[in-house]
MARFILUM-550880 format. One record per residue (C-alpha): residue number from 0; x, y, z. Coordinates in pm, 1 decimal, m for minus. Example, Ala and Ser with C-alpha at 12.3 -4.5 7.8 and 13.67 -1.06 7.14 Angstrom:
NODE    n        px        py        pz
NODE    0    1230.0    m450.0     780.0
NODE    1    1367.0    m106.0     714.0
END
This chain:
NODE    n        px        py        pz
NODE    0     m15.2      m3.1     m14.7
NODE    1     160.6     366.6    m106.3
NODE    2     226.1     541.9     235.5
NODE    3     311.3     850.4      96.3
NODE    4     301.5    1153.4     318.0
NODE    5     266.7    1390.7     m46.1
NODE    6     249.9    1365.7    m376.3
NODE    7     488.5    1485.1    m613.4
NODE    8     557.4    1450.0   m1008.0
NODE    9     929.3    1497.3    m961.4
NODE   10    1171.6    1195.4   m1048.0
NODE   11    1513.0    1072.2    m875.9
NODE   12    1772.3     821.6   m1039.6
NODE   13    2008.9     734.3    m737.4
NODE   14    2329.5     537.2    m874.6
NODE   15    2451.8     267.9    m596.6
NODE   16    2213.1      68.1    m384.5
NODE   17    2450.3      96.3     m63.0
NODE   18    2312.5     275.2     280.9
NODE   19    2332.2     628.6     150.5
NODE   20    2171.7     530.8    m178.8
NODE   21    1893.4     332.6      14.5
NODE   22    1836.3     607.8     210.4
NODE   23    1784.0     884.9     m25.6
NODE   24    1543.2     692.1    m253.6
NODE   25    1366.0     544.9      73.6
NODE   26    1310.7     905.0     230.3
NODE   27    1209.8    1066.3    m118.5
NODE   28     977.8     736.5    m242.3
NODE   29     776.4     808.9      73.1
NODE   30     749.9    1165.0      14.9
NODE   31     607.2    1094.5    m354.2
NODE   32     889.7    1129.4    m581.7
NODE   33     933.4     880.3    m834.6
NODE   34    1263.7     699.9    m758.2
NODE   35    1478.2     471.6    m995.9
NODE   36    1792.0     302.2    m804.3
NODE   37    2067.8     131.2   m1000.3
NODE   38    2302.2    m108.6    m836.8
NODE   39    2597.0    m260.9   m1041.7
NODE   40    2651.8    m561.7    m825.9
NODE   41    2358.8    m810.0    m790.8
NODE   42    2295.2    m738.3    m424.1
NODE   43    2153.7    m405.4    m229.7
NODE   44    2353.5    m292.9      41.5
NODE   45    2687.7    m211.5     m84.8
NODE   46    2929.1    m299.0     212.7
NODE   47    2681.1    m425.7     385.7
NODE   48    2533.0    m659.0     154.9
NODE   49    2458.6    m985.1     273.9
NODE   50    2496.9   m1335.0     211.0
NODE   51    2450.3   m1684.7     360.0
NODE   52    2705.1   m1961.0     546.0
NODE   53    2511.1   m2242.7     717.3
NODE   54    2191.2   m2108.5     686.1
NODE   55    2282.5   m1783.0     898.2
NODE   56    2253.7   m1465.9     725.1
NODE   57    2532.6   m1262.6     732.0
NODE   58    2772.6    m959.0     603.5
NODE   59    3037.4    m967.7     331.4
NODE   60    3211.2    m737.2     538.7
NODE   61    3170.6    m707.7     952.7
NODE   62    2955.8    m454.3    1083.6
NODE   63    2807.0    m285.9    1362.2
NODE   64    2651.9      25.1    1512.9
NODE   65    2723.8     211.1    1849.2
NODE   66    2459.8     335.7    2067.0
NODE   67    2505.8     688.1    1975.1
NODE   68    2418.5     611.2    1596.1
NODE   69    2081.8     752.0    1640.3
NODE   70    2004.2     793.2    1248.4
NODE   71    2014.9     436.9    1173.9
NODE   72    1842.7     340.4    1500.1
NODE   73    1563.8     583.9    1401.3
NODE   74    1548.1     455.4    1060.5
NODE   75    1502.3      81.2    1242.5
NODE   76    1231.6     181.8    1432.5
NODE   77    1072.8     408.5    1122.8
NODE   78    1055.7      97.9     884.7
NODE   79     938.2    m151.2    1172.1
NODE   80    1274.6    m362.3    1197.6
NODE   81    1420.3    m213.3    1544.7
NODE   82    1289.9    m545.8    1747.0
NODE   83    1563.4    m719.3    1531.2
NODE   84    1839.0    m485.6    1678.4
NODE   85    1989.7    m549.4    2023.3
NODE   86    2334.8    m416.4    2168.6
NODE   87    2590.6    m655.5    2319.6
NODE   88    2859.4    m632.7    2527.4
NODE   89    3206.5    m602.5    2348.1
NODE   90    3550.7    m673.9    2443.6
NODE   91    3874.9    m608.0    2268.7
NODE   92    4232.2    m779.7    2266.0
NODE   93    4560.3    m701.7    2098.2
NODE   94    4813.3    m952.6    1950.1
NODE   95    5163.9    m864.7    2015.0
NODE   96    5470.3   m1082.3    1981.8
NODE   97    5318.4   m1398.3    2032.2
NODE   98    5079.3   m1328.7    2314.7
NODE   99    4706.7   m1187.1    2360.0
NODE  100    4657.8    m913.7    2592.3
NODE  101    4315.3    m778.3    2689.5
NODE  102    4269.3    m407.9    2555.5
NODE  103    3949.3    m243.0    2705.7
NODE  104    4017.4     m71.6    3033.2
NODE  105    4275.9     136.8    3165.5
NODE  106    4381.8    m163.0    3425.2
NODE  107    4408.9    m378.7    3094.0
NODE  108    4674.2     m86.2    2964.2
NODE  109    4843.8     m61.5    3283.1
NODE  110    4907.0    m433.2    3240.9
NODE  111    5047.5    m451.4    2905.6
NODE  112    5406.0    m517.9    2995.2
NODE  113    5553.9    m456.8    2680.0
NODE  114    5547.6    m122.7    2697.0
NODE  115    5761.8      59.3    2992.2
NODE  116    5513.6     174.2    3301.0
NODE  117    5568.5     527.0    3205.9
NODE  118    5480.6     469.0    2840.0
NODE  119    5176.8     291.2    2968.5
NODE  120    5113.4     611.7    3175.5
NODE  121    5165.4     810.1    2897.8
NODE  122    4925.9     610.8    2679.7
NODE  123    4652.8     651.9    2873.2
NODE  124    4663.9    1023.9    2895.5
NODE  125    4695.3    1070.8    2534.0
NODE  126    4379.4     845.2    2486.3
NODE  127    4168.4    1044.6    2788.8
NODE  128    4297.4    1361.7    2586.3
NODE  129    4175.1    1214.4    2251.8
NODE  130    3847.1    1143.1    2380.7
NODE  131    3736.9    1482.9    2568.3
NODE  132    3919.9    1672.1    2258.3
NODE  133    3627.8    1839.6    2059.9
NODE  134    3833.5    2110.0    1849.9
NODE  135    3980.5    1878.0    1585.3
NODE  136    4057.6    2111.9    1349.7
NODE  137    4450.6    2126.6    1436.5
NODE  138    4462.7    1785.4    1374.7
NODE  139    4369.9    1819.3    1020.7
NODE  140    4737.0    2004.6     945.7
NODE  141    4956.8    1702.6    1112.5
NODE  142    4944.4    1348.3    1034.7
NODE  143    4859.8    1038.9    1286.0
NODE  144    5208.7     919.1    1261.9
NODE  145    5398.7    1238.3    1352.5
NODE  146    5144.4    1323.7    1631.0
NODE  147    5165.1    1017.7    1794.5
NODE  148    5555.0    1012.1    1766.1
NODE  149    5579.1    1323.0    1944.2
NODE  150    5303.4    1291.7    2203.3
NODE  151    5259.5     936.0    2251.7
NODE  152    5619.2     852.2    2238.0
NODE  153    5815.1     659.9    1961.4
NODE  154    5803.1     315.7    2148.7
NODE  155    5425.0     331.5    2235.3
NODE  156    5382.2     463.8    1858.9
NODE  157    5610.6     157.9    1724.3
NODE  158    5411.2     m99.5    1940.4
NODE  159    5057.2      30.8    1929.1
NODE  160    4993.3     244.1    1667.3
NODE  161    5188.3     191.9    1378.3
NODE  162    5101.3    m193.2    1324.6
NODE  163    4737.6     m66.4    1296.9
NODE  164    4807.2     236.2    1070.7
NODE  165    5006.9      30.8     802.6
NODE  166    4757.0    m264.9     842.8
NODE  167    4470.8      m0.4     768.8
NODE  168    4649.2     222.1     534.3
NODE  169    4943.0      21.6     376.1
NODE  170    5197.8     237.7     254.8
NODE  171    4976.9     526.7     306.4
NODE  172    4997.6     492.9     679.0
NODE  173    5217.0     804.7     735.3
NODE  174    4977.9     999.5     547.0
NODE  175    4673.4     985.1     720.1
NODE  176    4596.1    1290.3     930.7
NODE  177    4559.9    1272.2    1277.3
NODE  178    4189.4    1392.0    1263.6
NODE  179    4098.2    1074.2    1131.5
NODE  180    4248.4     871.1    1392.7
NODE  181    4109.6    1105.5    1646.8
NODE  182    3705.9    1038.3    1515.1
NODE  183    3774.7     677.0    1563.2
NODE  184    3860.6     743.2    1916.4
NODE  185    3603.0    1028.6    1972.7
NODE  186    3305.9     786.2    1873.9
NODE  187    3386.5     475.0    2026.2
NODE  188    3483.0     628.6    2322.8
NODE  189    3152.6     842.5    2324.0
NODE  190    2948.4     496.8    2286.4
NODE  191    3088.3     328.8    2616.9
NODE  192    2841.4     299.2    2892.1
NODE  193    3084.1     361.7    3221.3
NODE  194    3397.6     171.3    3071.6
NODE  195    3165.2    m120.3    2846.0
NODE  196    3133.0     m79.8    2500.0
NODE  197    2839.9    m202.2    2364.3
NODE  198    2807.1    m281.3    1993.0
NODE  199    2449.5    m318.6    1824.6
NODE  200    2381.7    m598.0    1569.8
NODE  201    2016.8    m716.7    1410.6
NODE  202    1904.1   m1081.5    1377.5
NODE  203    1902.2   m1184.1    1091.9
NODE  204    2158.8    m966.2     998.6
NODE  205    2153.0    m608.2     850.7
NODE  206    1985.1    m747.8     512.3
NODE  207    1667.4    m730.4     722.5
NODE  208    1708.5    m355.1     708.4
NODE  209    1827.3    m349.3     394.0
NODE  210    1550.2    m579.8     220.1
NODE  211    1277.3    m365.4     417.1
NODE  212    1409.9     m25.4     269.1
NODE  213    1415.6    m187.2     m44.2
NODE  214    1093.7    m321.4     m25.6
NODE  215     938.2      28.8      72.0
NODE  216    1093.7     165.5    m238.0
NODE  217     928.0     m80.3    m469.3
NODE  218     584.6     m74.4    m273.3
NODE  219     602.3     298.1    m303.7
NODE  220     640.7     298.5    m658.0
NODE  221     991.7     282.8    m678.5
NODE  222    1213.4      86.9    m897.6
NODE  223    1556.6    m105.3    m808.6
NODE  224    1748.9    m246.3   m1062.2
NODE  225    2055.5    m470.7    m973.6
NODE  226    2358.3    m565.6   m1191.3
NODE  227    2296.3    m243.9   m1365.2
NODE  228    2567.9     m83.2   m1569.6
NODE  229    2615.3     321.1   m1595.9
NODE  230    2790.8     421.8   m1884.3
NODE  231    2782.1     775.0   m1831.7
NODE  232    2554.5    1057.4   m1744.6
NODE  233    2427.4    1353.1   m1976.7
NODE  234    2211.0    1675.0   m1941.3
NODE  235    1874.6    1785.3   m2114.6
NODE  236    1837.7    2146.7   m2222.2
NODE  237    1523.2    2172.4   m1927.5
NODE  238    1823.9    2072.7   m1679.0
NODE  239    1730.2    1689.2   m1607.8
NODE  240    1973.3    1431.7   m1587.4
NODE  241    1981.9    1134.8   m1814.8
NODE  242    2120.0     822.6   m1676.2
NODE  243    2255.3     599.5   m1975.3
NODE  244    2244.2     262.1   m1898.7
NODE  245    2389.7     m88.5   m2083.1
NODE  246    2038.5    m175.8   m2090.8
NODE  247    1855.6      91.4   m2298.4
NODE  248    1492.7       6.8   m2123.6
NODE  249    1627.2      91.1   m1820.5
NODE  250    1791.4     434.4   m1958.3
NODE  251    1599.7     713.9   m1825.8
NODE  252    1571.2    1097.8   m1755.1
NODE  253    1530.5    1254.7   m1393.3
NODE  254    1457.3    1553.1   m1247.1
NODE  255    1734.0    1519.0    m999.0
NODE  256    2012.5    1245.4    m983.0
NODE  257    2246.5    1121.8    m687.7
NODE  258    2542.4     940.0    m764.7
NODE  259    2685.0     727.8    m446.6
NODE  260    2984.6     595.4    m623.8
NODE  261    3336.6     663.2    m532.2
NODE  262    3459.9     995.0    m645.3
NODE  263    3651.2     818.2    m922.8
NODE  264    3367.3     651.3   m1068.8
NODE  265    3153.4     977.7   m1088.0
NODE  266    3453.2    1138.0   m1291.6
NODE  267    3463.5     876.6   m1533.4
NODE  268    3079.7     871.3   m1590.2
NODE  269    3076.4    1267.9   m1658.9
NODE  270    3428.6    1293.1   m1823.1
NODE  271    3231.9    1419.1   m2168.1
NODE  272    3003.1    1653.4   m1986.7
NODE  273    3039.0    2003.8   m2097.3
NODE  274    2926.0    2139.6   m1745.7
NODE  275    3193.1    1924.9   m1592.5
NODE  276    3423.8    2188.5   m1456.7
NODE  277    3866.5    2087.3   m1445.4
NODE  278    3856.4    2158.7   m1074.0
NODE  279    3606.8    1914.8    m942.8
NODE  280    3755.9    1667.6   m1187.5
NODE  281    4044.3    1696.7   m1040.1
NODE  282    3910.1    1685.5    m678.5
NODE  283    3714.2    1361.1    m791.4
NODE  284    4035.1    1182.1    m904.0
NODE  285    4290.9    1319.2    m638.5
NODE  286    4110.0    1104.7    m361.4
NODE  287    4260.1     773.1    m307.9
NODE  288    4118.8     448.1    m231.6
NODE  289    4276.9     162.4     m68.6
NODE  290    4070.9    m188.0     m86.8
NODE  291    3985.2    m485.9     167.2
NODE  292    4009.8    m857.5     160.8
NODE  293    3770.5   m1025.6     410.1
NODE  294    3740.8   m1404.1     518.2
NODE  295    3439.2   m1542.7     708.4
NODE  296    3450.7   m1922.4     847.3
NODE  297    3214.5   m2117.2    1052.4
NODE  298    3378.9   m2391.4    1296.3
NODE  299    3269.0   m2631.5    1571.9
NODE  300    3610.9   m2546.7    1734.1
NODE  301    3598.8   m2185.7    1977.6
NODE  302    3926.7   m2052.4    1911.1
NODE  303    3929.3   m1716.4    2090.1
NODE  304    3642.6   m1560.2    2376.8
NODE  305    3728.3   m1206.4    2281.6
NODE  306    3524.3   m1008.9    2012.5
NODE  307    3782.9    m809.2    1868.7
NODE  308    4127.3    m869.9    1794.9
NODE  309    4366.1    m594.6    1688.1
NODE  310    4701.5    m767.3    1533.8
NODE  311    5027.7    m583.6    1639.2
NODE  312    5241.8    m841.9    1521.0
NODE  313    5418.6    m809.1    1149.5
NODE  314    5429.1   m1211.8    1124.8
NODE  315    5016.8   m1200.6    1132.0
NODE  316    4887.8   m1169.2     753.4
NODE  317    4608.5    m959.6     815.5
NODE  318    4516.1    m694.8    1056.0
NODE  319    4173.3    m786.3    1241.0
NODE  320    4024.7   m1089.9    1377.3
NODE  321    3674.9   m1084.4    1501.9
NODE  322    3452.8   m1347.1    1668.4
NODE  323    3097.7   m1297.8    1592.8
NODE  324    2968.4   m1542.3    1827.1
NODE  325    3130.6   m1379.8    2119.5
NODE  326    2942.8   m1103.6    2026.3
NODE  327    2608.5   m1188.0    1954.8
NODE  328    2587.3   m1553.9    2097.0
NODE  329    2651.7   m1896.4    1987.0
NODE  330    2281.4   m1915.9    1920.4
NODE  331    2309.8   m1683.5    1654.7
NODE  332    2511.9   m1839.3    1462.4
NODE  333    2357.7   m2151.9    1416.8
NODE  334    2560.6   m2344.3    1744.3
NODE  335    2858.0   m2266.6    1591.8
NODE  336    3157.0   m2026.9    1578.4
NODE  337    3191.0   m1763.9    1382.0
NODE  338    3500.1   m1558.1    1274.8
NODE  339    3568.1   m1250.5    1045.3
NODE  340    3918.0   m1175.8     932.8
NODE  341    3988.9    m868.3     775.1
NODE  342    4308.5    m668.3     587.2
NODE  343    4302.7    m370.9     389.4
NODE  344    4509.5    m354.3      78.6
NODE  345    4632.1    m145.4    m207.3
NODE  346    4465.3    m175.1    m555.8
NODE  347    4755.8    m318.8    m701.2
NODE  348    4779.1    m600.2    m427.4
NODE  349    4842.1    m966.6    m502.9
NODE  350    4515.9   m1039.0    m325.7
NODE  351    4330.6    m877.9    m634.1
NODE  352    4451.9   m1160.0    m867.4
NODE  353    4495.9   m1437.6    m606.6
NODE  354    4267.6   m1745.8    m595.4
NODE  355    4062.0   m1703.9    m286.8
NODE  356    4159.4   m2031.0    m152.0
NODE  357    4525.3   m1924.1    m150.0
NODE  358    4444.6   m1619.4      46.8
NODE  359    4250.4   m1826.9     284.0
NODE  360    4536.8   m2066.0     310.7
NODE  361    4767.8   m1800.3     410.5
NODE  362    4547.2   m1644.8     646.0
NODE  363    4488.7   m1975.6     824.3
NODE  364    4860.3   m2037.4     858.8
NODE  365    4860.2   m1690.5    1044.8
NODE  366    4577.7   m1787.1    1277.4
NODE  367    4813.1   m2126.0    1356.3
NODE  368    5054.3   m1920.7    1463.5
NODE  369    4837.1   m1689.8    1694.9
NODE  370    4660.9   m1973.3    1827.7
NODE  371    4849.7   m2309.3    1853.6
NODE  372    4520.4   m2518.1    1909.9
NODE  373    4351.7   m2380.2    1622.5
NODE  374    4232.9   m2693.8    1433.0
NODE  375    4161.9   m2619.9    1071.4
NODE  376    3953.6   m2973.9    1006.7
NODE  377    3700.2   m2840.5    1229.3
NODE  378    3642.6   m2550.5     955.6
NODE  379    3287.3   m2622.6     805.5
NODE  380    3225.1   m2327.8     559.3
NODE  381    3397.8   m2050.2     447.3
NODE  382    3431.8   m1791.9     216.1
NODE  383    3641.9   m1475.1     119.2
NODE  384    3504.1   m1163.0     m46.4
NODE  385    3732.1    m877.6    m169.4
NODE  386    3626.9    m497.5    m222.2
NODE  387    3823.1    m230.2    m410.2
NODE  388    3717.4      87.3    m270.5
NODE  389    3669.0      29.6     103.8
NODE  390    3875.3     342.7     244.0
NODE  391    3946.4     667.2     124.2
NODE  392    4288.0     762.6     235.0
NODE  393    4228.3    1128.7     454.1
NODE  394    4566.5    1326.7     439.4
NODE  395    4693.5    1630.5     499.0
NODE  396    4520.3    1900.6     263.8
NODE  397    4172.7    1639.8     234.4
NODE  398    3917.5    1936.7     303.2
NODE  399    4066.6    2116.2      m4.2
NODE  400    4037.1    1789.2    m247.6
NODE  401    3679.1    1678.8    m110.6
NODE  402    3429.5    1751.8    m336.1
NODE  403    3128.2    1913.3    m275.9
NODE  404    2746.0    1728.2    m255.6
NODE  405    2638.6    1963.5    m574.0
NODE  406    2855.4    1853.0    m871.1
NODE  407    2878.7    2157.1   m1120.5
NODE  408    2614.3    1951.3   m1349.9
NODE  409    2287.2    2100.9   m1254.6
NODE  410    2092.7    1819.7   m1083.4
NODE  411    2366.8    1622.8   m1006.7
NODE  412    2425.2    1562.5    m641.4
NODE  413    2780.6    1326.2    m552.9
NODE  414    2711.6    1172.4    m205.9
NODE  415    2991.5     902.2     m50.7
NODE  416    3180.2     818.0     229.8
NODE  417    3483.3    1026.7     108.8
NODE  418    3266.8    1365.2     208.7
NODE  419    3215.7    1208.9     539.7
NODE  420    3436.1    1480.9     744.4
NODE  421    3604.6    1447.8     985.1
NODE  422    3440.8    1125.5    1038.6
NODE  423    3456.0     805.5     904.2
NODE  424    3295.9     611.2     701.5
NODE  425    2996.1     343.2     904.2
NODE  426    2622.5     263.1     854.0
NODE  427    2524.5     588.2    1055.5
NODE  428    2712.0     800.9     862.4
NODE  429    2541.4     681.8     522.6
NODE  430    2181.1     691.3     630.0
NODE  431    2282.4    1045.5     777.6
NODE  432    2428.2    1148.4     440.4
NODE  433    2148.4     979.0     258.7
NODE  434    1914.0    1177.6     489.8
NODE  435    2089.5    1501.9     397.9
NODE  436    2080.2    1483.4      65.4
NODE  437    1702.1    1386.2      53.6
NODE  438    1661.0    1707.5     237.8
NODE  439    1852.7    1926.5     m25.7
NODE  440    1677.8    1738.5    m321.3
NODE  441    1307.4    1846.2    m107.0
NODE  442    1414.3    2190.8     m81.4
NODE  443    1512.2    2217.0    m428.4
NODE  444    1801.4    2525.2    m363.8
NODE  445    1911.5    2691.5    m604.9
NODE  446    2232.4    2563.3    m793.6
NODE  447    2536.1    2759.4    m697.3
NODE  448    2718.7    2895.1    m972.7
NODE  449    3049.5    2745.2   m1028.7
NODE  450    3389.8    2860.0   m1241.2
NODE  451    3478.8    2662.7   m1561.3
NODE  452    3817.3    2636.3   m1467.3
END
């Protein structure tokens, strides 16, 4: 049944069915807009797209939400799936020099013997300072690597921070600004109840929310095309925007178009458009992205009772190990133990050309190094996914090359996680961004005059 609160004859095309695109589409479809969403992959949800393992619905990349993620929590309530959302106690560990250390409380830090007592106290004071800091602007002018070496000390940076920065950003590790790291620490600290962090997950996986938004868009007259390739974007004389697809039947002209693709993808789609300026095109192509590889496996063996394992040991060929079972309980994983392994890699990394079984074999050897009791024969199911544009690089001067939401092409918007600054990507920020773009379209503010340099 159509639930529009008002009617309009306006049409909106959305390129990308991740959470930003779905939120834009859902919000405007509910307001009576004629919505069409194009998704290149066979699945909606973007990085939160789901699959099944042993009959359990999961995400291809690990996701959770914080208690402070109000936008996505409110959206879940609005579409009627909030009963699936529950919050669980999290626990964190750090693997360093062959040993697993708890890393959740100030007392855990004081017991972290790889650092001297002075370095432990200094690390705690730096962490407390970053949690309370609100003026992040000065942190945009210094790299995290340099800032940490100065204030946290070289030894603490070498043991705690550098392995994480290298694991997350590869050779960009010493280019990322301190404001990026501050944002991660600040958000995580604010989500804690006293000293206990709680993380949210949905029974049935986030596909419950993804599918409900998709269904609501379609029930309000919208269309969601998956496996849909876009060749280019053009404009009509009246200012409307045409999205050209490989399938001519789905090529359409819209009053507004929102691209939620990585920035360089929009650059390729608009490279021949006469209204695209050199300045904006340069911004689109100047943002670097890094890829990711994620392995998911189920096993009859409990490997660790920690949820989150930071890997600070260069012998281990991945960045992080997560136990979904430790977070949400064994009943949520069909009675088995379910784990995620993740690593970030550059676009030219061998993982993008290797057979996925060979990657998983390498990573299982890493697990054996970490946990000598790990028994590979008890693995029941395993899968590996790669993502080419999983994380953008926030370097010094990033604000100057961050493209605006309104492009130089009239009625064409760009909205992706590279514009969420100083915050980082995540489900809640994607929803928040989608809500903002939907409001911009509803207000239909005059298009800014841009230079043609």
